[in-house]
N, C-alpha and C positions, 0 to 999 in steps of 0.2 A: 399563530405564533408558538409555536416552544421556549420555552421558559422551562431555566433549570435551579432547585435552590441547592444551596451549601453549607453542608453543616460539619464542624468541627466534634468531633469525637476520643476520649481516649480512651484503650480498652487493655483487660488487660490479661494474665496468665498467670500462671504458678508454674505451664509443662516450656512452651518458647512463647519467641512473637510470634513468626505463622497464630498459632493455636487463637493468640490477642484477636488477630486479626481476624479469624475464621468466625471466630463465637463472636466478636464486634457488633461483623458482616449480616451472620443471623440474623441479634439481638436487635440490628437494626430495626434489618428487614422484618422484620415481625409490627412495626407498627409506621414504618415509609413502607409506601407501594413508589413503583416506578424506579428505581435503584439501579443507574448504569453504571456506576464506575467508584473504583476509592485510587485516591492518592496519599501511598505514608508519609506523613508529614518528619516523624521522627523516632525512634525508639528508644527506649531507654531501661533501666532495671533497679531493683532493689539486689541491695547487696547485704550477709548476715552471716557470720563466719569462713569471709572468701568465697559462702560459694553465693552465684543469681539466686534469691526468691520470688522473687517477682518478676515477671515481665513488662513492660507494657508500653502501645504505643497511641500516637496520636493521628490520625483519620481524617482529611477530608470526605465525605463520604457526596456522591450528585446523590438528587431524584429530582426526574422532572416534575414540574406543576404542572398540577390537568386544567384543564380551564374549568371556570367559573362559570357556571349552571345556574342556572334562572329555578328557584322550587316552582312544583308544581301547581297554583293553585286551583283551589278546587272549588266549583260553582254550589256555591250556599242554598241555591233551588232544586240542585238534583241530590239533598241530602234527605 
């Protein structure tokens, strides 16, 4: 059986929305295995002095759940 988990993540960049997406996926892949897809849920920005100073993206990140494997029990008589 295949199962997937969805998490919502907000990413930030002072360069662009694309940069925020790329950096967020890169960072998420450091702690999540088997990423399969992302969906951009929302894009927004902070403005100061009539200029965008921070780009933000809300992402739905999807990854496959690894099947549970029973831990291997060591035989105490063979130690």
